[in-house]
N, C-alpha and C positions, 0 to 999 in steps of 0.2 A: 502493499499498499503505500503512496505516495504523493506528491501533490507537487507538479511541474507550472513555469510559468507562460504563459497564454501573452501574446500580444494583447490587448487587452478591446475586448471587446463589445460590443448593447445588446441587451436583450429584456426587450419589452415584458413587466408582470404587470397581468391585469391585478388593480390593488396593491401596487407597489409603486407600477412606475419603470422608470430605465433604470436599468441597473448594468454599473457597467462589468463585466465578470472575466479576470487577471489570472483566473490560476484554472488546471483538471489535476483532478485529482480519479485518481483509477485502484486498481484489487486486481493483481493480475497473476493466477494462481493455476498456473500450467502445471502438469501431473504427465510423463512421462507414456509417449505412449497412446497419448486423443490423438483422436480425429476434426476434432475442432474446441476456440476453448470460447468461451460469453465470460466478456470484458467488462466489468458493469464500471461510468464512468460519470461524476460531476463536474458541471462549470461552477464557478464561485468566487466569489469576489473577491476584496484586498484581505477580508475578513475571515477568509477561511466556509461560507455559510453558501453551504449550495443553494444555487437558483433551478440546476435544472440536475434531470440523470435520464442516464437511457444507457441502453444495453450496447456491446459491438460482438459479432462473432466474428473468430478471426477462424475460416475455412484453410482444410489439412496443406490445400499450396501455398497459402502464408505464411504457417506454421513449417512447411518443409526448407523456404528462405529465410528459417530464422538464423540457421545458425547462431555466431557466438556475441550478439551485440546486440543486447538487451533493452537499445533504444528502439529496436526495431520495431519493438509489438507499440512502445508508448507511442513511438510517429503514427504506427498506421490506426491505432487510436483514434489520437489526436486528430489526424486526417479527414476519417469518418465522421468522430464530433466537427470538425467544418469548424477546428481552431486553428493554429498556428505557434507552436515551440517558438521561445525569445531565449 
């Protein structure tokens, strides 16, 4: 489980207004032999308050490309979430 800084992006939340999101939190839980992995993520503000959450499914082809770079999965999730890591 980890927080990663993202390029600030805004989201309009009904009843809350426009929120600036500055972090993505994700929980990567890989087990050897998995054919697909679901990675839940949250988009958070500067105080780490979560404003949006969803899962990303990493398929077998993507897992096969993983190798030894743990940031590979982090970047896949960030891209699927529509945010850019900084």
